[in-house]
C-alpha positions as semicolon CSV with decimal commas, in nm:
position;residue;x (nm);y (nm);z (nm)
1;M;0,979;-2,185;8,121
2;K;0,978;-1,939;7,852
3;K;1,373;-1,878;7,916
4;V;1,427;-2,250;7,876
5;Q;1,271;-2,259;7,549
6;Q;1,438;-1,971;7,420
7;D;1,768;-2,142;7,530
8;L;1,691;-2,451;7,339
9;N;1,573;-2,253;7,025
10;K;1,922;-2,062;7,015
11;S;2,128;-2,403;7,053
12;W;1,994;-2,570;6,763
13;L;1,828;-2,294;6,564
14;E;2,158;-2,042;6,517
15;P;2,416;-2,347;6,394
16;V;2,144;-2,466;6,120
17;L;2,080;-2,089;6,024
18;A;2,433;-1,984;6,011
19;E;2,530;-2,317;5,728
20;H;2,244;-2,227;5,506
21;L;2,267;-1,860;5,539
22;K;2,617;-1,818;5,510
23;P;2,769;-1,594;5,205
24;V;2,823;-1,770;4,872
25;T;2,970;-1,650;4,549
26;A;2,706;-1,580;4,263
27;P;2,767;-1,753;3,932
28;R;2,918;-1,556;3,669
29;E;2,643;-1,562;3,433
30;L;2,413;-1,451;3,710
31;L;2,628;-1,153;3,791
32;A;2,687;-1,053;3,390
33;R;2,289;-1,068;3,376
34;V;2,231;-0,831;3,680
35;E;2,504;-0,599;3,558
36;G;2,375;-0,618;3,200
37;R;2,021;-0,513;3,301
38;T;2,179;-0,201;3,515
39;Q;2,353;-0,070;3,193
40;A;2,054;-0,070;3,014
41;R;1,878;0,121;3,240
42;M;2,109;0,408;3,301
43;P;1,921;0,740;3,243
44;F;2,116;0,846;2,927
45;D;2,040;0,548;2,717
46;S;1,682;0,517;2,817
47;L;1,641;0,903;2,718
48;R;1,826;0,797;2,384
49;G;1,572;0,503;2,336
50;W;1,271;0,760;2,402
51;V;1,438;1,019;2,160
52;W;1,439;0,729;1,875
53;V;1,084;0,611;1,971
54;V;0,955;0,967;1,924
55;A;1,173;1,074;1,588
56;V;1,002;0,726;1,449
57;A;0,643;0,811;1,543
58;A;0,713;1,165;1,426
59;V;0,838;1,036;1,089
60;L;0,536;0,809;1,053
61;V;0,261;1,044;1,148
62;I;0,388;1,287;0,899
63;G;0,446;1,020;0,594
64;V;0,107;0,913;0,689
65;G;-0,029;1,267;0,706
66;L;0,132;1,347;0,340
67;G;0,015;1,019;0,193
68;L;-0,371;1,078;0,322
69;V;-0,369;1,447;0,137
70;R;-0,179;1,320;-0,171
71;D;-0,411;1,029;-0,230
72;S;-0,739;1,186;-0,096
73;R;-0,908;1,088;-0,389
74;A;-1,044;0,742;-0,436
75;R;-0,848;0,507;-0,634
76;E;-1,074;0,291;-0,780
77;F;-1,414;0,325;-0,897
78;R;-1,661;-0,011;-1,040
79;S;-1,954;0,093;-1,247
80;S;-2,112;-0,048;-1,581
81;N;-2,258;0,302;-1,658
82;A;-2,028;0,456;-1,913
83;R;-2,127;0,823;-1,825
84;E;-2,083;0,774;-1,434
85;V;-1,714;0,583;-1,524
86;Q;-1,634;0,922;-1,727
87;A;-1,750;1,173;-1,453
88;W;-1,528;0,962;-1,218
89;V;-1,174;0,981;-1,429
90;K;-1,244;1,345;-1,499
91;A;-1,282;1,427;-1,106
92;N;-1,040;1,210;-0,988
93;T;-0,782;1,246;-1,282
94;G;-0,876;1,541;-1,518
95;L;-0,894;1,329;-1,792
96;D;-1,179;1,310;-2,088
97;V;-1,258;0,989;-2,141
98;P;-1,391;0,963;-2,493
99;F;-1,680;0,699;-2,458
100;R;-1,898;0,732;-2,787
101;G;-1,993;0,387;-2,880
102;K;-2,300;0,167;-2,801
103;F;-2,212;-0,086;-2,540
104;G;-2,358;-0,424;-2,608
105;E;-2,386;-0,767;-2,550
106;S;-1,982;-0,796;-2,587
107;V;-1,863;-0,526;-2,453
108;K;-1,933;-0,433;-2,066
109;L;-1,782;-0,197;-1,854
110;I;-1,594;-0,287;-1,529
111;G;-1,451;0,021;-1,364
112;A;-1,166;0,234;-1,348
113;S;-0,877;0,284;-1,160
114;R;-0,606;0,555;-1,107
115;I;-0,258;0,470;-1,230
116;D;0,072;0,650;-1,184
117;R;0,036;0,843;-1,500
118;G;-0,357;0,868;-1,545
119;V;-0,601;0,594;-1,568
120;E;-0,691;0,264;-1,660
121;I;-1,008;0,143;-1,787
122;A;-1,159;-0,217;-1,752
123;F;-1,416;-0,377;-1,920
124;T;-1,463;-0,715;-2,097
125;L;-1,471;-0,805;-2,451
126;Q;-1,675;-1,118;-2,498
127;D;-1,570;-1,196;-2,138
128;R;-1,230;-1,152;-2,172
129;T;-1,078;-0,854;-1,988
130;Q;-0,923;-0,580;-2,166
131;K;-0,732;-0,255;-2,034
132;L;-0,735;0,068;-2,161
133;Q;-0,499;0,299;-1,996
134;I;-0,497;0,696;-2,077
135;S;-0,248;0,947;-1,971
136;K;-0,234;1,304;-2,043
137;L;0,057;1,423;-2,304
138;P;0,303;1,652;-2,220
139;E;0,213;1,986;-2,333
140;G;-0,106;1,919;-2,455
141;G;0,022;1,702;-2,750
142;P;-0,147;1,662;-3,102
143;K;-0,516;1,699;-3,100
144;A;-0,571;1,484;-3,398
145;H;-0,625;1,115;-3,357
146;K;-0,290;0,957;-3,469
147;F;-0,189;0,600;-3,441
148;V;0,120;0,514;-3,272
149;G;0,211;0,131;-3,287
150;R;0,076;-0,207;-3,241
151;G;0,194;-0,467;-3,043
152;T;0,080;-0,866;-3,052
153;Q;-0,162;-0,791;-2,794
154;S;-0,163;-0,408;-2,763
155;V;-0,270;-0,092;-2,946
156;S;-0,135;0,286;-2,883
157;W;-0,252;0,618;-3,003
158;T;-0,293;0,983;-2,928
159;M;-0,583;1,176;-2,967
160;G;-0,702;1,504;-2,776
161;G;-0,365;1,571;-2,618
162;Q;-0,415;1,201;-2,431
163;A;-0,198;0,907;-2,498
164;Y;-0,382;0,572;-2,493
165;T;-0,269;0,190;-2,472
166;L;-0,498;-0,059;-2,513
167;K;-0,423;-0,403;-2,366
168;C;-0,556;-0,687;-2,511
169;A;-0,636;-1,037;-2,403
170;T;-0,620;-1,153;-2,772
171;P;-0,438;-0,990;-3,093
172;E;-0,817;-1,021;-3,232
173;D;-0,938;-0,818;-2,986
174;A;-0,795;-0,495;-3,066
175;Q;-1,017;-0,389;-3,329
176;A;-1,312;-0,493;-3,160
177;A;-1,217;-0,288;-2,848
178;C;-1,235;0,012;-3,066
179;S;-1,625;0,015;-3,034
180;L;-1,534;0,179;-2,666
181;C;-1,501;0,517;-2,831
182;H;-1,637;0,470;-3,149
183;A;-1,991;0,355;-3,269
184;G;-1,941;0,035;-3,492
185;G;-1,581;-0,007;-3,416
186;A;-1,304;0,158;-3,589
187;T;-0,993;0,032;-3,793
188;L;-0,674;0,137;-3,618
């Protein structure tokens, strides 16, 4: 009985299998994709890829490391206390901020930020934001107070070996903002 069953299966199964399992030609697109993958996995290309990955990673790590060392100091400080702002500026830029005037209702400190060549002090004058930039003059510069120039909304001067530029919200704010460093405000 078993032999009959095997013969019966052979008689009709073999021709069906032969028909459906015969060799066929693969489409060109499939062959191109298979060959492309094979080339991408060659040991030399793989090694070259890893070398690039390691090189880029090393450059990034070194760049970030140098950036952290260079910028390890804080970039910005927020405070309305003149003495705290003076101390932060001195510690983070080496510059002296000559706050001497009294701050009242019309002038309020916001804080300070390090910039490329020095520091920028932010404050409000009658609720209008103003910016005072301070930088070190080359070779110390003149020690006396010296007016340098006035624009429509800026005033520049030197004093104590430092350069100052006050960027005002309005032209009228230039003189009133002198109260930051001069008691009662001074005329520039």
